[in-house]
N, C-alpha and C positions, 0 to 999 in steps of 0.2 A: 559465490559469496551471498550471504543474506544481508540485505539492506533493510534496516528497521527504522521506520519514520513514525513519530508520535505527535508532531506539531501540526496544527491546522494549516493547510496550504493557503488559506485566505489571510493569514497574519504572519506567516514565516516562509522563508525561501528553502526550507530543508528538502522538500520534495523536488523542486525544480533544480536545486544544486545536485542532488543525487542523480537525477536523470542526465544532467549536463556532464558530470564528472565520472560517473561509474561506467564501466564497460559493458555490464550486463549482470545477469544473475537473478535471484529471487528478491522481490520487494515485498515487505509486509507492512501494511498500514494499520496502526493501532491508535488507541486513544482518539484525540481530535483529528488525526490524519485520515480517519475513515471517511470524512466528508469529501475527500478527493474522489472516492469511488461512487459518489452519487451522480446519477445521470442528470443532464440538463443544466449543469453548472458551467462556468467559464473554463473549468479545468478538464472537462470531458475530452476535448481534443488533445490535450497534453497527455492524458492517460492513454488514450487510444493510440497515439503515435508511439508511446513508450512500449507498448505491447510487442513491438517488433524486436526489442532488445531485452526485455525483462519479462519474467513471470510475475505478475502482480497478484498479491493476495491481500485480503482484508479480514480483520478479526471480527467474526460475526457477533460475539457478545458486546463488542464496543459499538457496532452498528445498532444493535438492539437497544443498548443503553441510551443512545442518542436519538432514538425514534426514527432512524433512517434505514432500517434493516430490510425493508420490503423489496427494494430493487437496487441492483448495482450495475455498473457499466459492463456491457458485454465483454467477455474475455478476462475479467477480473474474477478471481476465485475466492469465495468466502471460506474461511477455516474456523474451526473451534479451537479450544485450548490444546487439544490433542494434535491438531494440525499445526499449531504454532510449534509444539515440541518436535514434530516431524520435520518442519523446515529447519529448525536449529540443528537437528542431528544429521540432516541431509547435506548441510553446508559446513565445510571445514572452518570457515571464518564468518564473522558477522560484523557489521558496522552500524552503529546507531547514529543517525543523522540528527544533530541537535540544532 
């Protein structure tokens, strides 16, 4: 399953809820959720721990648009729009966490 998260993890619980309830799969961070992939924040340990159960991806154009595209947490994969499409087609189902 593809889990899509678009809310900032600093103001919403979407990411933490996904990690708590979902069994595994691909996670794609888009829009303001890309801040979770930034190293050196309070969320780095949450992301790093989740890499045992999830393949975590972040949308590079959204990182770039927010000026944080230079570095992401190790183990997180940056994808472009084509990679976003690949994730959607590779997963039979998707869940947007609001």
